[in-house]
Structure formats: structure tokens, C-alpha cells
N, C-alpha and C positions, 0 to 999 in steps of 0.2 A: 517354556514352562519349566517348573522346577524338576530336577533330577529325582530319580526314585529314593534315593538316600535323604534328598530333603524332604521330601513328601512324608516319609516315614516318620522323620522327626517332627514335623507339622502335626501329623494325625497323634502323635504319642503327646504333645503339647495341648492338643484340645480335650484329650480324652482323660486327663490328669484327673484324679480322685480329689476331693477336698481335705481328706485326712493327709493323703500324700502331699499337698501343697502346703498344708500347716507344717509339718515336718520339715519340708524344704526350707520355708521361712524360717525356722529354728534355728536350722544348721547354717542359713545364711547369716543371721543375725550373730552367731558366734564367731564366724570368721570375720565380720566386721567389727567387732569389738577388740580384736587382736589389732596389735600396734603395726605389722608387716601385713600388706595385703599383697599375697603373691598371686602364681599363677590359679591356684584352686579358687580365690576369690573373684578374680577376672571371670574364670569358667561358669561360676554361679551365678554372676550377674548376666552373662551373656544368655544362660539357660531360664532366667528370670523374665529376660526381655521377650525371650521366644513364647515363652509362656502367655505373657500378658498381650502379645501382640497377635497371635494365632486365633483368638477368638473375636466375634463383633461384640462382645459384652466387655464394658470397662469396669474393672476389678477396683477395690480398696484394699491396700495393703494395710497391715497392723501397725498402728500409730509409732511404736517405737522402731520398726524397720523403716518406715517412711522418714523419720527423723535422721536415722542412719544414713540414709540414701541423699539426704539434704546436706549433711555434713561432707558426704564426698564431693559435693559440688565444690569445695575449698581446698580439695585434695592438690598436693603439687605435681601428682601424675595426671596428665592430660587424658590418658585412656580411661581412668577412673571417673574423671568429670563428664565424659560422653556417654559412659556406660549409664551412671547414675541419672544424668538427665535425660536420656532415652527410655528409661525404666519408667522415670516419673510422670513423663509426659504420656504414657498408656494409662495411668491410674487416674482416680478420682481425688482431687486436692481435698485435704482436710480442712475442716471448718476453720476460718482465719488464718489458714496457712500463709497466705499470701501477705497480709497485714504484719504477722509475726515475723515472717522473713524479712520484710522490708525495713522493720525495726531494729533488726539484728545489725548493729553498728560494727560487729568484729567480723562480719563475712564479707568477702570480697565479690564484687560483681562482675562477674564474668560473662561470657557471650553465651555460655550453656545455660547459665540461670538466668538470663535473659529469655532465652528460647522457652523454658521452663515457664517462667513466668506469663510470657504472653500467650502459651499454648493454654495454660488454666485458667485464663481470665473468660468468665463466663457470660459476661454481659459489659455494656458500655460504662456502667459504674466501676466495675473492678477495674476496667482500663484507664479510667480517671483516676480511682485511687492509686494506681500504680504510678501514673505520671506525675501525681502531687509527692508520692514517695521519693521517686527519682529526681524531680526538680527540687526537692527539700534538700536532697543531699548535695546539691551543687552550691548550696549556700554554706556549706561548712567548711572551716578553715582546714587548712592542711594536717594541723596538729589535732583535729578532732577525730581522724579516720583516715584511713588508706586512700591518699589522694589518685593512686593509680587505677582506682575504681571509675574515676570521671571518664576514662577512655572509652568506656562501654555505655556510658549514658546517653550520649547524643545518638549513636546509631539504634538503641532501643526506642527513643522518643521519634526518632524518624520513621520507623517502622510503623509505630503507631499512628504518626500523622499521614502514613501512606493510606492505612487501610481504616481507620477510623478516627480521621480529625476532629470529629465533634465531641470526641472524648477529652479533649484539653478544654479546660475551663478559662475564663477570662483572666484570672489569676496567674495560672500557668502561663498563658501566652506573654503577660506582662512579664513576668518573671524570667523566662527564657528569653525573651527580646533583651532585656536587659546584661543577662549573662553573655548572649551573644556580642553585645557591644563591646562589654569588657574583654572576650578572648579576641575579637577582630582587631581592637584597636591597642588594647593597652597589654599584650603580650610581653614578655621579658625580650630586651634587645641584647642579652647576653647569651653566650653558649652555656649548655647545662654540662654538670659532671665536673665542674673545677678543673676546665683543662690547664694543663700546665707546659711551659714552652721547654721545659727540659734545661739542660747546661749545668754548670758547676754550682750557680745559686739557686737553689730549689727552695728557699724559705717561703715564709707566708706572703710575702709580698709578690713574688712570682708566681703563685698560685690563684693571683684573682682572675675573675673569669673573662676570656676573651670575648670580644664584640663578635656579632653575627656578621656574615659576609654577603655579596651579591654573587650572581652567578658568573660574573666577570672575574671575580677574585678580590674586588675591590672591599673596604670595610663598608658596611651600610650604615648610612647616616639617618635613616628613618626608620619607622615602626617595622616590626615583624611581619611578613607574609609567608605564604607557601613557596614562594620565590626565593627566601633567604637560604643560606647554606650555613650549615655549621657540623661540627664532629658531632655532637650530641645535643638533643632537645630537650628543653623542660617541659614540664607538665602542661603548663599553660600554653606553649608553643604547639604542642601535639592539640591541644585544645581549639587552637586559632586554625590549624588545618581541618578538623572535624567541623569546626563552623563554618568554616567558607565551602567545604564539601556540601552542606546541607542548607546553604542560605538561600538559594534559588527556591527550592522546594518549599521552604519555611514563607519566603515571601509571597509566593504564587498561593499558598494555602490560606493564609490569615491576614495578609496586608492590603488586599483591593479596596480601594476606596469607593465606598457606597455613595449612592445617590443623594443622600442628606448630608455627606459630606462636601460638596460641591463647593458650597460658600466659604467652609473653612479651608478647603486646598486654595481658594483666591486669595483669602487673606494671607496664607502663608506665603503667597509666591514673591512680595518683595522681601519677606525674611530670607527665604531660601536663597535668592538672587544675591542678597548682601552677604550671605554665608561663604560664597566663593571668593570673595574679595577681602574678608576680615580676617585678623589673625588672632590667635590667643596666647597669651602669656601664661597661662596656667595649664597649658595641654601636658597630658603627664608622660607624653612622648618626648618633650622637649627637656630631657635631662641629659647632665653631663656635657652640654655642650653641644648637643647633635646639632647637626645642619637640618633645618626645617624645609622641605618642599612646599610649593604651593599646595598640593595635593593633601598635607597632613595638616595642614592649618585649619584649626577648628576654633570657632568663635564662643564665646562664652554664652551667647544665647543658644547655641547649639544644645549643651546641657539642659537647658530649660525646657526642651522638646519632650513630648510624651514619649514613652518607650519606643512605639512603632515608627515614629517618624524620627527620632534619635537613631534608630537601626538604620533606617533607609539612608540617613546622612553618613552614618559610619560605612555602609556598604558602598556608598558613592565614593567616598575618599578611598576605601580599600580597593576597589577596582580601578580607579585613577593610578594607584599607585603600583598595582599590577602591570598596567598598561606601559607605565613608564620604564618597569624593569625589565619588560620585554623588548626595549630598545638597546639593552645591553647584550653582547655576545657572549654567548654561553661558552664556556671550555670543554663541555662534552656534548655528544650528539643527543644522548638521553635528556639533558637538560634543555635542548633545543626543542625537542618535541614536547617537554614539559611546559615551555613558555606557549607554544601551538595552545595546547589544551587549556592554560590558564586564561589566554586571549579568549578562547570560545566563551567560557565560563563567565569571564568578566564582562563580556558585551552582552550575554544572557541576561545577567543580573542587572547591568544598567538599565536595560530594556524593560524589564519587570518594575524598576524603581520607577522609571518614568511612565509605564502605564498607570501606576497605583498615584503617582503625584505628576501631573503634566507640567509643573513649575520646573521639576528638574531637566525637561528637555532642553531648555535654553543654556544649561550648565553642562550638559554631557555633549552636546552636538559638536562643539568644536573638537572635543578629543576624538570622537567617533570619524569624524571628518578627516583629522589629520591621520588618525591610524589607517583609513581607507586609503590615502593619496600614498602612505608610504609602502604600503603592502600590496596595492592594486597592480603594481609591474612584474610582481614575484607570484608566478602561478604556483608555488609551491606552498603558498598560505590560502589555497584557494576554498579550503573548507574552514578556515579562519573567516574568511570573508563572507559566508554565508550568514552567519548572525549578525554581521554588520548591514547585509542587506534586509535582514528582518527589522533590524532598528530603522533602517530608511523607509521602509514600507509602513513600518506603525506610526512612525513620528515625523515623516520628510513632510507632509502636508502641512502639520502643526508649526515646523520650523521655517516654513516658506523655501526650502533650498531645492535646488536642481538635482533630480536623482537619474537622470538619463545615463551619466556615466557609470553609476552602480548596475543599471540593468542592462547595458549594453556590454559590459563585463560579463555579469551572470548569464546571460542569454546568448552572448555572443562568442567570447573567448573560451569559457569553460566548455562548453559542449563541442566547439569545433577542434580544441586540443587536448582536452582531457577526457574525450569520450571513452576511453579504456581504462579510466580509474572508477573501480565498482564501488568504493566509499563516497567518492563526491557524486557519483550516479544516485546512489541512494538518497544521501542527504539532500542534493537539489529536487529530486522528484518528490521527496517527502514535504520539503519546504512548500513546494509548489501546491501539493495537495492539503497540507494544513491551512494554507493562506489562499486558496484558490478565488475565493468571492474577492478578497480584497486586490488580488493581483489583477483579476480580470477588471476592476474598477479603476485601479489606479496606474497599471503599467500597461501601457498601449503596445510596448514593443513584444509581450507575451505572444499573442497570435501570429505576429510577424515572425518570430524566430522558430516557429514549429519545424521547418526542416533542420534546423540545428539540434532541437530536443530530440528529434526521430534517431540521431546517431547513437543515443545511449541504448536505444530499443534495437537498432539494426546490429550493433556491436554485441549485446548481452542480453537476447530477448527473454529466455526464460526467467533471468532475475528482475526485469523492470517492467513485465507485461501488466501485473497487476496494479500497478502505477498508471500506465497509460490505460488501462480499461476505465480509469477513473478521470484522468485528464483529457482524452480525447474528445469528449462532448464539448468542452470548455473552448476547443481549438477551432472548431466547426461554425462558421460564419456565412454569411452568403459572399462575403468577398474570397474567403478561403479555401470554400468547399470544392471547387474543382481542382485546384492545384492539390490540395489535402488528399483527394481520391488518387491521383495520379501518384503522389508520394507514396501512399500506402501499398500501392501496385508495385512501386519502384523499390520496395524496402529491401529485398533480396541482392537488388543490385547495388545498393548502398551499401549492404553488409559486404560485399565481395571488394567493392571500392575502398572501404576503409581498412580492409585486410591489403589489399595493394598499396595503400599509402604509407603503412606502416612497416610493410617489407621493403619498400623503395627508399625508406628512410635509414632503414638498417643495411641493406645491401647495397654495395657499389654498383654502380652503372654498368660497368663492365666486369662481370664475374666468369672468367675463364674456366674455373673449376666446377662451376654449378650448372645446372640445367635451367635454360632461359624458358621462362613461363611466356607463352603469346599474349597473355591478359597484361603481365607485367609489362612487355614491350610496348602494347598499345597504351598503357597508363603512362607512360615515358615519352609517347610520340606526339610531338607538337600538333600534328594534324587533327587527333583525336582528344586532345588536352581539353577544349571547349566542352566536350559530351562529360567528361569525367567532373569537370568542375560544376556543372549544372547538378549533379548527384550531391556534390560537397556545398552547395552555395548555403550559406547561413540564414538568409530571411527569404521569405516569400515574396512575389512581386514581380519576379524575372521573367515569368511566364508559367503557365500551367504543365509544359513538357516540352519537348524537343522534337524537332522535325525528323532527326537522323536517328530516331529510337531504335528502330530494327538494327540499324548498325552496331549500336551500343550493347544490344542484346546478343548479337553475333560474337561481339569483342568479349563478352564475359562469359561465352557458353560453357568454357572450361570450369568454370566456379560453381557450376550447377551442383556438383556434388560435394562440395566443401561443407564440413559439419556446421561451421557457424553459419551459412547460408541456408543451409537447410533447415535450421534451427528457428531462424528468422522468418523463413517462408511459412512455417507451420503457425506462427501468429497472426497473420495478414488476415485470413478468413473470419477471426474471431473480431478483429477490428473493424473489418469491412462491416459486419453487422451492426456494431455500434455506430459506425458512420452514418449509415443508412437510416438508422431509429431515429438519429439527431438531425438529419439533414432535412427529412420531411418536416421539421419544426419550425426551421429556420429558412426555408427556401421557399420562393415562390413556384408557380408553374413554369415560367421561362426557365428559370434555373434547373429545375428538376428534368424540363426536355433535355437540357444540355447535359445532364447527369446520364441520360439514357444513351446519348450519342457517344460518351465517354465509354459506358459498357459494351456498346457494339465495336467501337474502335479497338478497345484495349483487349478483348476477347483474344485477339491473335498477336497480341504485343506485350508476351509475359516471358520471363526468364524460365528457362525449360529444366525447372527444379523437380525431382520426382514426385508425384501426385500434386504440385502446386497448381498446375492448370486446371486439372479435373476439380480441385477444390474451388478455386476462383470462379469457375464456370458454373458451379452449383450455387455458389453465392450470388452470381449476376442474375441465374434465372429465378432465384426466389425472391430477389429484390425487385426485379423488372416487373414481375406480376404484382407485387406490393404497389408498386408506384402505379402501374396501371390500374389497380383497383381503386386506388385512392383518388387518382385524377384519371378518368377513362378518355377525356379529350387530348391527353398527350399522345394516344395512338393516331389520332387524326393530324395533329400536328408534327408527328415526326413519323408519318406514314412513309415518305419518299426513302428515308433512311432504313426504316425498318423492311420496307420491300425490297430494296436493295440487298439488304441482307439475307432475307428469306429467298431472295431470287438465285443466290450463288450456290451451285449445287456442292461445292467443296465444302461449304458449311455443314452439310448433311452428315459427311464423314469426319470432319474433323471437330466440331463444335456440337455435337448432337444434343447436349443437355440443353443450351442456350438456344440453339436453333428451334428446339420443341418449343420451347416457352415464348421465343418470337412469333412461330405459327400459332399458339395458342391465343396470343394478344391479340392478333390481327384478327383470327376468327371471333374471338368473344366482343370485342370493343370498336372495331369498324362499321359502326350502324349509326343510322340518323336518330337511333332513341338516346345515344349518348353524345352525340355532336351534331348539330343541324347542318353543318358545312358537308357532312359526308354524303357524295352524291354517287348516283348509280353508276357513272363512268368511273370513279373510283373503285368501287366495289368489284366491277367487271375487270378492272387493271390487276387488282389483287388476286381473282380468282384465276386469272390466265397466267399469273406470274406462278401461284403456288401449283396450279395444274400442270404448268411446264416441267416443274421439279419433279413433282409426282410422276409423271411420264416417264421422266429420263432415268428416275433411280428403279422404277419397274420394270424397264424394258430392255435395260443393258446391265451388264456385269458390273461389279464395283471396280474403281480405279485398283492397278497394281499395288500392292502394300497396304490397302485398306479392306477392311472387314465389310462385312453385309451392314447395310443402315439397321439402325435399332427399330423394332416393331413399333416403339412408340413414337419414331419420326413419322412413319407411314401411316399410322391410326391418327395423330393429329393432322396431318395433311388432309386425310378423308374427312374428318370431321369439321376442320374449317372451310372445305370447298362446299359440304354440305349447307353449313351456317350460312356462307355468303351466298348460296342458291336460293336460300331459302328468305332473304331479304330482297332478291330480284329474280322472280319466277321465270325469267328469260332463260336464267342459267341451269335451271332443272333438268332439261333433257340432256345438257352437256355431261353434267356429273352423273346422271342416272347412265347415261351410255358408257362412261369412262368406268364406272364399279361394275358394269355388267361385262365388259372386257376384262377387267381385272379377276373378275368372279372365272370367267371360261378360261383364262390362261392358268390361273392356279389350279383349275380341275385337271389339268393336262399332266400334271405331276410335279416333279420339284421343279423350283425356279432359282434363279441364280442370285436374286436379291433377297433371299429368306433362306436360311440353312437349318431353320428348326420347324418341323412340321405342326408342333401345336402353335406356334406363333403363326403361322400361315393360316390354319384353320380359325384363329382369332381374328386376324385380318378379313377373312373373306365373309366370316360371320356379321363382322361390323358393316362390310359392304353391303350385303343383304340387307341389314336392319336400316340402313341410311336410305337405300333405294325403296323400301317399302313405305318408309316414312314420308319421302318426298312425292310420294304418289298423291297424297293429300297436303298441298301447300300450306292450307290455313293449320293444319294441326303441326305440321312440320316447323313452322314459325313459331308456334306457342312452345313446342318442346324443345327446338334447338336454340331459340332466344327469349327464354323465360323473362318476365320482369324481375326486377330486384326484389319485391315483396315475396316473390315464389322462391327464389334462389337462397334469401334469407329468411326463412320463415320463422315467426314468432307466436305462433298460434296458441301455444301453452301458455303463454304471459298475456294474450288479448281477452280482457274481459268482457268485449263487445260480441265475442262468440261463443258457442255451445261448447266447443271443444274442452276447455279446461273444467267445466261442470261434469262433463261425461267422464274425463279422467278422474276426477275426484272421486263420482259415485262408484266407477268401476273398482277404484283403490279399496273403497270401503267396504264394497260387496266382496272383494277377494279376502280382505283382512278378516271379516266376519265369518265366511265360509271356512278360512283356515283355523280359526279359533275353535268352530263347531266341530270339525274333523278331528282336532287333537283332543277335545273333550270327549268325543264318542269312542275314539280308539279304534276306529274300522273306517276302512276305505268309502270314499264317497261314492253314494249310487246316483246314476241319471237322475232319478226323481228328486234328489236333494237339491240338484241345479235348479229345477222346476218350481220347486217351493222356495227355494230363496228368490 
């Protein structure tokens, strides 16, 4: 918040009287009329801006003061330009101000003026008029006005293009397309400023402009691009740079080929193909004996194309030239980075051109293919190759080329070797999110390489978790579901293994001066190498999991507290929920049964990260209930494994959450009403298994080191026994006798299996209620095993019963009574209910 002094100034600015404000205006105008604008003028402008911005109402300045402020926009002092622009943005524009200002040919178009004009445009018509004036200034000759004002024109137009592209008229689009062609293709090939070579002879002949150079220092023999080197640049060369920077945005916004133009595109196919093999003798770049490359060759027929098509052609040639220039070895490191950036932009522009006009695909693909072949072996160009992959994805099918090498690199080597590059991780995952539908349709390697992609998540999970929330459903298929589930549960192990892998590459095998980590020794041990290689595998299909997983978890036990591992473990529950929500839509009942088995198996095979086991057991419990509720017959099909899990007393103490829910699903869904294969023998076997566990935990003290079993475990066992007995009446005497003994033992005082008196009272109360209920088997069966229409009632929506009508009648009566009571302003008496 503001400091006390700042709040005082803002309060004064808000409470200023109109008379005082007018005096302040007059004093400021006197200051601005002077030639020297010193500290007092700057201070007054700052006060004026505070006064105007402190209130929510927009003020109108006196016309004379506003004109003075407008003139300050052309001041040589940057501070005055900034202050005057900030003040004018807080005011209402005078009528016709934008038009009058735009027609002022003597004013320099600065970025501050641009901000002002854009902020005071009140409608699309104002923006359209501004665009027209700006683009009209582009047609003026250098002698007609200040040429340096052009430097600000394209950024302004690009801003308008971003927020209101419909403001540009068709004439504006045609004009700017022509100007972009001129700036891109026909910029000067000589250095600006009349550079001199120096020496004794410095006459007029020696002051001739020097030619531009390439990044490797050689003289350029072709047209100017952003990768050309010069001691100083001319105005049209700067416009070349600006044009290239906005070219892709311009193409994406206005140059899409409509459905009605498909026939026209087909007719231009032969012409476009011929352009790549024809040369022009009248091209403006072919002056002074310059060496003309295949890229710069332009046919005379290209000049006859409409402006949009002509711009596409020049964009194609410009990008081809850039790719050629990137073959040269730059002399500076910064120039090498510039080459990579220009490669990315050039490939993206070529992609846009091919999307707009498919005939360019056959001309562009040889260049893109050669570029991929040249860069694919160098992983330092990984981020450059992602736009190449985008090009293959968009146009590989049309060009009928084999794209496997591209996807094996993108999904294979990139994640495997560059998983610790945050920029590549962001760009690759963003590429997948933006193209997910096409990737699923055209790239079979995508789902196979999910173990590789998960390395980004295991290394820096907080940064990429949002991406995987969107991508994970696309990786879940009937063929990958089980392995994907194991991989999610092993993500903390993968995170630890990646750390060990990097450390093993950086540290020598024998480091006598440092402390050796047991996990590092295990990573380097050949006998355990196969375990770690499975975690580091690049493709799915080698098996869902490994047999010696418990050994691997023990080897990695010391990594459980590493920050990167803990961060990774915190994201797993979120992804598990997404996995289960997706797998129920793609898997059949058989596969879901196998998923349940994985839940039971992996509940005891997890890396011991703090809170990780508890969180995973909570997810398992919830999803187990959801799966069994969706397919109740799964309990019957997996009854052997569920009973084996429920019969292990150790699970009561170590896995209380999931054990409770296993008992619940056995008690709820092991019934002939859900599966006709459920027999009395199976029910009896289940009853005996659960009875033995309940008897054991209530008749003996907990094992050493373990606490008392959770009360919910005991109550779920009691309820499950009662439900099973209600389905097989022969078991009722057994459960009644057991519950009676349990009640008698509890009345004797404290017990070793429950250390809370309130919990013990609740357990005894439940036992008494169940005993009373089981005395009438028919009632017990209907209460403990209610039919689905009772457990999920919708009586308030059923029009065939009287309850909705009664509810509506009671609602109206209540509303009528409330209105009557408010009108009387007296408490309602019993007689009023009767009358109502």
C-alpha cells in the first residue's frame, strides 16, 4: 500500500478545488511558453499528472494547454515526452485532435505519440483512421518529411493488428503488403553513413558506401536481411528488420486462404512451381554485378501476382536466404544465437506460407529436409528443430515424406538427453499441447514415448505440472494404462535416478575426497544397472514394472528427502486422479480388474517419501470405491486377491486407509444381487476371513511399534460381517455372538486395542445396533443391503409420485405465511397456522 506521505498527496490531489486548478493551469502554461523547461516545469507536469490520475473522472484540459502538451511530444528531452504523453493519456481528447495531429507533417512520430494516439482512440473507426494516416505516411518520399518517423510506424500497426485486426481496411492491407515486399526484398545493399576506409587519400571517390557483409565477414552478394552486418544501417534496412519481425503475425492475421479460393490456389500451383526454377533479369537486387543465388531469383511473373501472393513469394525467398546465411560460421557468439533465432522465425514463416498456399509445400520441403539433416545431429539446435517438427506435422502427409526420424528425435533423444533444459521442456510440451489432436492422429510414437516425456516431469515437476494435466489423458490407452500407472507411481524413483545420472556424469568414479553415496554406488554397480535402466527407458512396451522393485526402492531409500524428489512426489496424487478419470472411459472390465490388482500390489511398494504413502493410499481408496461402484462385478472377479489383502492383519496397521475401503467394497458388493456367480460358500469364506482379522485385532495388543487400529477399521469390519450375515442367515448367530462378546469385553474397562474412550463407546453402540437389527433378518437385509433405487433416491424429481407435489405445496404455504406475517408485523399465532 501507499506510504503516509503518498496518501496525503493523493488526498490533496483529489480534494483540489476548481478555482485552484484553473490557477495551476495558468501557471503551467506560462512555464511552457518559455524556451527553457527546467526543474520547475518538470515538477509542475508531475503534479498535473497526479491530479488527473487521482480521481476516477476524466478531465478536459484547456485547449491551449493541451496544444502545448502536444508540442512537448516533439521535445528533444525524453523526460518531457514521457510526462506530456502520460498527462494527455489521462484527459479527454479534443474533437478532431487525432486527425489534426496525424496531418501535422512537421511532427516526429515517436513511441510516446503512438501510445497517446492508441489510448485516445475511442472506436474501431478511430483506429481505422489512424491506420490510414500511418500507412499514408509510408508512401511519402524522404524529402517530403522526416524519414526516421517510419521506425515507429510498423510497431504501432502491429499493436493495432494484435488488438483490433478488423480496423485495417482492404486498402490498408494491400498497401502494407506492397511496402513489406519493398522493405524485405529491395532494401539497400550498401552500408549507411557513407563509411570511409581512411588513409591518405580521402577524396570523394574513397567515400563511396561500402557493401554489406555476411556474419562470417565476407562481402554479401545478395539482398539485405537481418543477418547482414554493417557499421551503420540505412532507413530501409531498419525497415527490413522491422518488417521481418512482424511478418509472421501479418501472415497469420490476414493471409489465410479461404474456402472459395481453393480453385485459385490450384490454378496458381503450376505458376508457383515454375517460380522456383525461373530467373529474372530485371530484379532490383541484381545490380552492380551482384552474384545472384537460386533463392533471390525472381521471375517476371511474380511481379504480376496480387499483393498478398507477391508478399508470400518474397517471404519465401527471404526465409530461404536466411537459412542459407545460417550455414555460415558466425564470428561472434551473439551472432550464433541470432542465427538460431532467425532459423526459428524463418521456419515458422515458411510454415505459415505453406498453410496459406499448399503449392509452396513442394518448394519448401527440400530446404526444410536439408536443414533437419544438417542440424539433427547437434542437440544444441534442439529448440530450432521444434519448428521443423511443426512443419513436418503440418505438411508431411501432403508431401508424402517419412517423418519417423523427426519424431524419434523429438520424443527420443530430446527428453532423454535434455530433460534438464527448462526452455526446451516448456517449448516441447507447449508444442504437444497446441497440436495434441494432430499428434495423436499422425504420430504413433507419441504414446510409446511417454516414459521419456515423464522425465521432464520428474526433473522439474512444479514448472510442467500444468502441461501434464492436459497431456496425460491423451497418453492413457488400453495398451498403455497399466504401464502408465506403474510409471506414475515410480515418478519419485525416476526423479532420484535422473539426479544420480547427472551426478555420475559430473563426478569421477573414485572420488577419495568426497563422501560416497550408497545410492550412487548402486547406480554404478553393474548388478543393479538393469533396475535403473528400466526407470530410464525411452519407450513403453518392455514391461509394466520390474520383479525386483522392492530392491530398487531400498537402494533409493536415502533419496526420499531430496528436495527434487519430494516436489515430484507431491504431483503424483493429482495425476493419479486424472489417470483414473480417464482410464474408466477407455478400458474394459478386464483391464479395470487388472488396475485393481495394481492398486493392491503397489500399496506396499512405494518410495518412502514423507506423506507420499499416505496421499497415495488415500487416492487408491477413493478410486477403488469408484471402480467398484461403476462395475460391482469386479469385486466378484477379484475376490481372491481382495480377500487375501483383507485377511492380512499387517495391513490393518500399515495401510489403514486402503484396508478400510477393501473391507467396505467386500461388504457392499459381494452379493448375488450384483453378480449371480456369488455363492453362499464364497460369502461364508469372506465372513470367516474378516471375522478372524477382527477377532485377532480385538483380542490382542498391537504389534510393537504400531499404534492401535483406527476405529474406522473396526467399525467397517463389524458392518461388513453384519452385511454378509444378512445375505446368509446361517451366519447371523455367529456374528451376534461375536458382537455380544465384544460388548462384554469392552464393559470391563479399558482395552488394549482402543485407547480413546469415546471411540470405544461408539464401537460398542454400533455393535448393539447391529445385534438388534439382526434379530429380524428380513429387516436387516433391507436395511444393510438396500437396493440401488433406495441408496440413490430421486423422489424429488419423479413425477409419478406425490412427493414433488407435496414439496411444492408446502413451499407455497410457507412463502404465503411468511408474506402474511411480514405484512402484519406481529408474531404468528397457532390459530394462523390453522386458518392457513
